[in-house]
KOLGU-4560 file (N, C-alpha, C; in nm, 3 decimals, padded with zeros to 5 digits):
<recs>
<n_xx: 04.165 n_yy: 19.343 n_zz: 03.196 ca_xx: 04.233 ca_yy: 19.226 ca_zz: 03.245 c_xx: 04.267 c_yy: 19.134 c_zz: 03.129 mol: A seq: 1 type: MET>
<n_xx: 04.375 n_yy: 19.065 n_zz: 03.140 ca_xx: 04.419 ca_yy: 18.978 ca_zz: 03.031 c_xx: 04.325 c_yy: 18.861 c_zz: 03.006 mol: A seq: 2 type: ARG>
<n_xx: 04.263 n_yy: 18.808 n_zz: 03.110 ca_xx: 04.176 ca_yy: 18.692 ca_zz: 03.090 c_xx: 04.064 c_yy: 18.723 c_zz: 02.992 mol: A seq: 3 type: ILE>
<n_xx: 04.018 n_yy: 18.845 n_zz: 02.991 ca_xx: 03.912 ca_yy: 18.885 ca_zz: 02.898 c_xx: 03.963 c_yy: 18.876 c_zz: 02.753 mol: A seq: 4 type: HIS>
<n_xx: 04.085 n_yy: 18.925 n_zz: 02.728 ca_xx: 04.141 ca_yy: 18.919 ca_zz: 02.593 c_xx: 04.165 c_yy: 18.775 c_zz: 02.551 mol: A seq: 5 type: ARG>
<n_xx: 04.217 n_yy: 18.692 n_zz: 02.642 ca_xx: 04.240 ca_yy: 18.551 ca_zz: 02.611 c_xx: 04.108 c_yy: 18.483 c_zz: 02.577 mol: A seq: 6 type: TYR>
<n_xx: 04.005 n_yy: 18.511 n_zz: 02.653 ca_xx: 03.874 ca_yy: 18.451 ca_zz: 02.628 c_xx: 03.820 c_yy: 18.493 c_zz: 02.492 mol: A seq: 7 type: ALA>
<n_xx: 03.836 n_yy: 18.619 n_zz: 02.458 ca_xx: 03.788 ca_yy: 18.669 ca_zz: 02.327 c_xx: 03.858 c_yy: 18.600 c_zz: 02.212 mol: A seq: 8 type: GLU>
<n_xx: 03.988 n_yy: 18.573 n_zz: 02.229 ca_xx: 04.066 ca_yy: 18.510 ca_zz: 02.122 c_xx: 04.053 c_yy: 18.359 c_zz: 02.120 mol: A seq: 9 type: ARG>
<n_xx: 03.989 n_yy: 18.302 n_zz: 02.221 ca_xx: 03.980 ca_yy: 18.157 ca_zz: 02.229 c_xx: 04.110 c_yy: 18.094 c_zz: 02.273 mol: A seq: 10 type: GLY>
<n_xx: 04.194 n_yy: 18.173 n_zz: 02.341 ca_xx: 04.325 ca_yy: 18.127 ca_zz: 02.388 c_xx: 04.308 c_yy: 18.051 c_zz: 02.520 mol: A seq: 11 type: ASP>
<n_xx: 04.281 n_yy: 17.922 n_zz: 02.511 ca_xx: 04.254 ca_yy: 17.840 ca_zz: 02.628 c_xx: 04.374 c_yy: 17.836 c_zz: 02.722 mol: A seq: 12 type: ILE>
<n_xx: 04.494 n_yy: 17.826 n_zz: 02.667 ca_xx: 04.615 ca_yy: 17.823 ca_zz: 02.751 c_xx: 04.629 c_yy: 17.953 c_zz: 02.830 mol: A seq: 13 type: ALA>
<n_xx: 04.600 n_yy: 18.066 n_zz: 02.767 ca_xx: 04.607 ca_yy: 18.194 ca_zz: 02.836 c_xx: 04.504 c_yy: 18.204 c_zz: 02.948 mol: A seq: 14 type: GLY>
<n_xx: 04.384 n_yy: 18.158 n_zz: 02.922 ca_xx: 04.279 ca_yy: 18.157 ca_zz: 03.025 c_xx: 04.321 c_yy: 18.068 c_zz: 03.140 mol: A seq: 15 type: VAL>
<n_xx: 04.376 n_yy: 17.950 n_zz: 03.110 ca_xx: 04.421 ca_yy: 17.858 ca_zz: 03.215 c_xx: 04.532 c_yy: 17.919 c_zz: 03.300 mol: A seq: 16 type: GLN>
<n_xx: 04.625 n_yy: 17.990 n_zz: 03.236 ca_xx: 04.733 ca_yy: 18.057 ca_zz: 03.312 c_xx: 04.675 c_yy: 18.159 c_zz: 03.410 mol: A seq: 17 type: ARG>
<n_xx: 04.581 n_yy: 18.238 n_zz: 03.361 ca_xx: 04.518 ca_yy: 18.339 ca_zz: 03.447 c_xx: 04.445 c_yy: 18.274 c_zz: 03.564 mol: A seq: 18 type: GLU>
<n_xx: 04.372 n_yy: 18.165 n_zz: 03.536 ca_xx: 04.299 ca_yy: 18.096 ca_zz: 03.642 c_xx: 04.395 c_yy: 18.037 c_zz: 03.744 mol: A seq: 19 type: LEU>
<n_xx: 04.507 n_yy: 17.982 n_zz: 03.698 ca_xx: 04.608 ca_yy: 17.926 ca_zz: 03.788 c_xx: 04.665 c_yy: 18.033 c_zz: 03.880 mol: A seq: 20 type: THR>
<n_xx: 04.673 n_yy: 18.155 n_zz: 03.829 ca_xx: 04.727 ca_yy: 18.266 ca_zz: 03.908 c_xx: 04.622 c_yy: 18.327 c_zz: 04.001 mol: A seq: 21 type: GLN>
<n_xx: 04.499 n_yy: 18.275 n_zz: 03.995 ca_xx: 04.397 ca_yy: 18.318 ca_zz: 04.089 c_xx: 04.313 c_yy: 18.437 c_zz: 04.046 mol: A seq: 22 type: GLY>
<n_xx: 04.307 n_yy: 18.463 n_zz: 03.916 ca_xx: 04.226 ca_yy: 18.576 ca_zz: 03.869 c_xx: 04.079 c_yy: 18.552 c_zz: 03.904 mol: A seq: 23 type: VAL>
<n_xx: 04.008 n_yy: 18.657 n_zz: 03.932 ca_xx: 03.866 ca_yy: 18.651 ca_zz: 03.963 c_xx: 03.787 c_yy: 18.630 c_zz: 03.834 mol: A seq: 24 type: ASN>
<n_xx: 03.720 n_yy: 18.515 n_zz: 03.821 ca_xx: 03.649 ca_yy: 18.486 ca_zz: 03.697 c_xx: 03.522 c_yy: 18.567 c_zz: 03.680 mol: A seq: 25 type: ILE>
<n_xx: 03.481 n_yy: 18.635 n_zz: 03.784 ca_xx: 03.364 ca_yy: 18.721 ca_zz: 03.774 c_xx: 03.400 c_yy: 18.868 c_zz: 03.756 mol: A seq: 26 type: GLU>
<n_xx: 03.529 n_yy: 18.893 n_zz: 03.734 ca_xx: 03.575 ca_yy: 19.031 ca_zz: 03.716 c_xx: 03.514 c_yy: 19.091 c_zz: 03.591 mol: A seq: 27 type: ALA>
<n_xx: 03.473 n_yy: 19.213 n_zz: 03.601 ca_xx: 03.413 ca_yy: 19.285 ca_zz: 03.489 c_xx: 03.521 c_yy: 19.367 c_zz: 03.421 mol: A seq: 28 type: ILE>
<n_xx: 03.527 n_yy: 19.359 n_zz: 03.290 ca_xx: 03.621 ca_yy: 19.439 ca_zz: 03.212 c_xx: 03.546 c_yy: 19.559 c_zz: 03.158 mol: A seq: 29 type: ASP>
<n_xx: 03.576 n_yy: 19.675 n_zz: 03.210 ca_xx: 03.507 ca_yy: 19.796 ca_zz: 03.164 c_xx: 03.571 c_yy: 19.852 c_zz: 03.037 mol: A seq: 30 type: VAL>
<n_xx: 03.679 n_yy: 19.791 n_zz: 02.991 ca_xx: 03.749 ca_yy: 19.841 ca_zz: 02.873 c_xx: 03.723 c_yy: 19.756 c_zz: 02.749 mol: A seq: 31 type: TYR>
<n_xx: 03.615 n_yy: 19.680 n_zz: 02.751 ca_xx: 03.581 ca_yy: 19.602 ca_zz: 02.632 c_xx: 03.539 c_yy: 19.695 c_zz: 02.520 mol: A seq: 32 type: THR>
<n_xx: 03.535 n_yy: 19.642 n_zz: 02.400 ca_xx: 03.501 ca_yy: 19.724 ca_zz: 02.283 c_xx: 03.353 c_yy: 19.761 c_zz: 02.277 mol: A seq: 33 type: ASP>
<n_xx: 03.272 n_yy: 19.689 n_zz: 02.351 ca_xx: 03.129 ca_yy: 19.720 ca_zz: 02.348 c_xx: 03.094 c_yy: 19.822 c_zz: 02.455 mol: A seq: 34 type: SER>
<n_xx: 02.970 n_yy: 19.861 n_zz: 02.460 ca_xx: 02.926 ca_yy: 19.960 ca_zz: 02.556 c_xx: 02.900 c_yy: 19.901 c_zz: 02.694 mol: A seq: 35 type: PHE>
<n_xx: 02.873 n_yy: 19.771 n_zz: 02.700 ca_xx: 02.841 ca_yy: 19.706 ca_zz: 02.827 c_xx: 02.962 c_yy: 19.629 c_zz: 02.881 mol: A seq: 36 type: ALA>
<n_xx: 03.000 n_yy: 19.651 n_zz: 03.006 ca_xx: 03.110 ca_yy: 19.574 ca_zz: 03.065 c_xx: 03.076 c_yy: 19.424 c_zz: 03.064 mol: A seq: 37 type: PRO>
<n_xx: 03.179 n_yy: 19.340 n_zz: 03.052 ca_xx: 03.157 ca_yy: 19.197 ca_zz: 03.040 c_xx: 03.251 c_yy: 19.117 c_zz: 03.130 mol: A seq: 38 type: LYS>
<n_xx: 03.205 n_yy: 18.998 n_zz: 03.168 ca_xx: 03.291 ca_yy: 18.902 ca_zz: 03.236 c_xx: 03.371 c_yy: 18.828 c_zz: 03.128 mol: A seq: 39 type: THR>
<n_xx: 03.474 n_yy: 18.751 n_zz: 03.166 ca_xx: 03.549 ca_yy: 18.676 ca_zz: 03.065 c_xx: 03.459 c_yy: 18.582 c_zz: 02.984 mol: A seq: 40 type: PRO>
<n_xx: 03.364 n_yy: 18.515 n_zz: 03.049 ca_xx: 03.275 ca_yy: 18.425 ca_zz: 02.978 c_xx: 03.190 c_yy: 18.501 c_zz: 02.876 mol: A seq: 41 type: LEU>
<n_xx: 03.141 n_yy: 18.617 n_zz: 02.912 ca_xx: 03.062 ca_yy: 18.697 ca_zz: 02.820 c_xx: 03.146 c_yy: 18.742 c_zz: 02.700 mol: A seq: 42 type: GLN>
<n_xx: 03.274 n_yy: 18.772 n_zz: 02.726 ca_xx: 03.364 ca_yy: 18.810 ca_zz: 02.616 c_xx: 03.381 c_yy: 18.694 c_zz: 02.519 mol: A seq: 43 type: CYS>
<n_xx: 03.397 n_yy: 18.573 n_zz: 02.572 ca_xx: 03.414 ca_yy: 18.455 ca_zz: 02.487 c_xx: 03.288 c_yy: 18.427 c_zz: 02.406 mol: A seq: 44 type: ALA>
<n_xx: 03.174 n_yy: 18.437 n_zz: 02.470 ca_xx: 03.047 ca_yy: 18.410 ca_zz: 02.402 c_xx: 03.023 c_yy: 18.509 c_zz: 02.288 mol: A seq: 45 type: ILE>
<n_xx: 03.057 n_yy: 18.634 n_zz: 02.309 ca_xx: 03.033 ca_yy: 18.738 ca_zz: 02.210 c_xx: 03.136 c_yy: 18.737 c_zz: 02.096 mol: A seq: 46 type: ALA>
<n_xx: 03.245 n_yy: 18.665 n_zz: 02.114 ca_xx: 03.353 ca_yy: 18.667 ca_zz: 02.016 c_xx: 03.324 c_yy: 18.577 c_zz: 01.897 mol: A seq: 47 type: SER>
<n_xx: 03.350 n_yy: 18.628 n_zz: 01.776 ca_xx: 03.332 ca_yy: 18.544 ca_zz: 01.659 c_xx: 03.447 c_yy: 18.445 c_zz: 01.637 mol: A seq: 48 type: PRO>
<n_xx: 03.558 n_yy: 18.461 n_zz: 01.711 ca_xx: 03.673 ca_yy: 18.374 ca_zz: 01.690 c_xx: 03.694 c_yy: 18.273 c_zz: 01.803 mol: A seq: 49 type: ILE>
<n_xx: 03.629 n_yy: 18.289 n_zz: 01.916 ca_xx: 03.642 ca_yy: 18.192 ca_zz: 02.025 c_xx: 03.551 c_yy: 18.074 c_zz: 01.995 mol: A seq: 50 type: ALA>
<n_xx: 03.605 n_yy: 17.954 n_zz: 02.010 ca_xx: 03.528 ca_yy: 17.834 ca_zz: 01.979 c_xx: 03.477 c_yy: 17.766 c_zz: 02.105 mol: A seq: 51 type: GLY>
<n_xx: 03.408 n_yy: 17.656 n_zz: 02.086 ca_xx: 03.353 ca_yy: 17.578 ca_zz: 02.198 c_xx: 03.427 c_yy: 17.444 c_zz: 02.210 mol: A seq: 52 type: VAL>
<n_xx: 03.549 n_yy: 17.440 n_zz: 02.165 ca_xx: 03.625 ca_yy: 17.316 ca_zz: 02.162 c_xx: 03.657 c_yy: 17.261 c_zz: 02.300 mol: A seq: 53 type: ASP>
<n_xx: 03.672 n_yy: 17.346 n_zz: 02.398 ca_xx: 03.716 ca_yy: 17.300 ca_zz: 02.530 c_xx: 03.611 c_yy: 17.326 c_zz: 02.634 mol: A seq: 54 type: TYR>
</recs>
């Protein structure tokens, strides 16, 4: 799902667009680079480039 990629990149505008469109924030992305599936929040937390600015 795109929201996972936006969260990883710290793309707040992209995350907001997805939320506006009604994406499920608890959706699990099984195609993440790690071995364990993650929610968008988990993707953001694990990312070295996503910040805590917003």
